[in-house]
C-alpha positions as CSV (number, residue, x, y, z in Angstrom):
1,F,0.0,0.0,0.0
2,S,1.1,3.6,-0.5
3,K,-0.3,7.0,0.5
4,I,0.1,10.3,-1.3
5,E,1.7,13.3,0.4
6,K,0.6,14.4,3.8
7,N,-2.3,17.0,4.0
8,A,-3.6,16.3,0.5
9,N,-7.3,17.0,-0.1
10,P,-8.9,14.7,-1.0
11,D,-6.6,12.2,0.7
12,K,-5.7,9.1,-1.3
13,M,-4.3,5.7,-0.5
14,Y,-3.5,2.9,-3.0
15,F,-3.4,-0.8,-2.5
16,Q,-1.6,-2.8,-5.3
17,R,-1.1,-6.4,-5.8
18,F,2.0,-7.4,-7.8
19,T,3.0,-10.7,-9.4
20,K,6.3,-11.7,-10.9
21,V,5.9,-12.6,-14.6
22,N,9.0,-13.4,-16.7
23,E,11.4,-12.0,-14.1
24,K,9.4,-8.7,-14.0
25,W,7.0,-7.5,-11.3
26,I,3.6,-6.4,-12.8
27,V,0.6,-4.9,-11.1
28,K,-2.2,-7.5,-11.1
29,S,-4.8,-5.3,-9.3
30,I,-5.1,-1.9,-7.7
31,L,-7.6,-0.4,-5.4
32,E,-7.7,3.4,-4.8
33,V,-9.3,4.9,-1.7
34,N,-10.2,8.6,-1.8
35,H,-11.6,10.6,1.1
36,D,-12.4,14.2,1.7
37,G,-10.7,14.1,5.1
38,I,-7.8,12.1,6.4
39,I,-7.0,8.4,5.6
40,S,-4.8,6.9,8.3
41,A,-3.1,3.6,7.9
42,W,-3.1,1.9,11.3
43,G,0.7,1.3,11.3
44,S,1.0,-2.0,13.2
45,R,-2.3,-3.4,11.8
46,K,-0.9,-5.4,8.9
47,A,-0.7,-9.2,8.5
48,F,0.7,-11.5,5.9
49,W,0.1,-15.2,5.5
50,D,-1.0,-17.9,3.0
51,T,-4.5,-18.7,4.2
52,N,-5.4,-21.0,1.4
53,K,-2.0,-22.6,1.1
54,D,-1.6,-21.7,-2.6
55,K,2.0,-20.5,-2.1
56,S,1.0,-16.9,-2.7
57,I,1.2,-14.4,0.2
58,D,-2.1,-12.8,1.2
59,G,-2.1,-9.3,2.8
60,L,-4.4,-7.7,5.3
61,F,-4.4,-4.0,6.1
62,I,-6.4,-1.8,8.5
63,Y,-7.0,1.9,8.0
64,G,-9.4,4.5,9.3
65,L,-11.2,7.4,7.7
66,Y,-11.3,10.7,9.7
67,D,-12.8,14.1,9.2
68,S,-10.5,17.1,8.8
69,D,-10.4,17.5,12.6
70,F,-9.1,13.9,12.9
71,K,-12.3,12.7,14.4
72,Q,-12.8,9.0,13.4
73,Q,-15.6,8.2,11.0
74,S,-14.9,4.5,10.1
75,V,-12.5,1.7,10.2
76,H,-11.7,-0.6,7.2
77,L,-10.0,-3.9,6.5
78,I,-8.6,-4.7,3.1
79,F,-7.6,-8.3,2.4
80,S,-5.6,-9.0,-0.8
81,Q,-5.5,-12.5,-2.3
82,K,-4.4,-13.4,-5.8
83,D,-5.7,-10.5,-7.9
84,Q,-8.7,-9.6,-5.7
85,F,-9.3,-7.2,-2.9
86,Y,-12.0,-8.0,-0.2
87,T,-13.2,-5.4,2.3
88,I,-15.0,-5.0,5.6
89,E,-15.9,-1.7,7.1
90,A,-17.7,-0.4,10.3
91,N,-18.8,3.1,11.0
92,I,-19.0,5.3,14.1
93,S,-22.7,6.1,13.3
94,D,-23.7,2.9,15.0
95,D,-20.7,2.6,17.3
96,F,-19.0,0.1,14.9
97,K,-21.7,-2.6,15.5
98,T,-22.6,-3.3,11.8
99,D,-20.1,-4.8,9.5
100,K,-20.4,-4.1,5.8
101,F,-18.7,-6.6,3.4
102,S,-17.6,-6.1,-0.2
103,P,-19.9,-8.1,-2.6
104,N,-17.0,-10.5,-3.5
105,F,-16.3,-11.4,0.2
106,K,-18.8,-14.3,-0.1
107,N,-16.5,-15.8,-2.7
108,L,-13.6,-16.3,-0.4
109,D,-12.7,-19.8,0.7
110,A,-13.8,-20.9,4.2
111,E,-10.4,-20.8,5.9
112,S,-9.6,-17.3,4.6
113,K,-13.0,-16.0,5.8
114,K,-12.4,-17.6,9.2
115,Q,-9.0,-16.1,9.7
116,I,-10.1,-12.6,8.5
117,L,-13.2,-12.6,10.6
118,E,-11.2,-13.7,13.7
119,Y,-8.8,-10.8,13.1
120,W,-11.6,-8.3,12.5
121,N,-13.7,-9.4,15.5
122,K,-10.7,-9.0,17.8
123,L,-9.9,-5.5,16.5
124,D,-10.6,-2.6,18.7
125,K,-12.3,-0.5,16.0
126,K,-12.4,2.7,17.9
127,D,-9.2,4.7,17.5
128,K,-8.7,6.3,20.8
């Protein structure tokens, strides 16, 4: 993942998935997040593993969306596997009680879903 310069408005963050083809790294997929406030990557909230044992590393990232006064609005999980991105989000509007999943989340294998949901459900979603 990468983030554009500090204090940009709108704020942008990019998530990219690379694969090595013929000794060159190429972008297989990209997800761009734009927000009219602040996007904050939760620094220590990253995980890498091979959930489905296909010898390809999967990545999980947590970030939050904030207003311009740095008041938290939501928290987001992005999971990258192969050339897909899967997301979960929760919002402060209902005290982070309702999880919203990307439409493709249902297509994940059972073990990947299990590990992601275990991580998500243990996460303190309020940034204090």
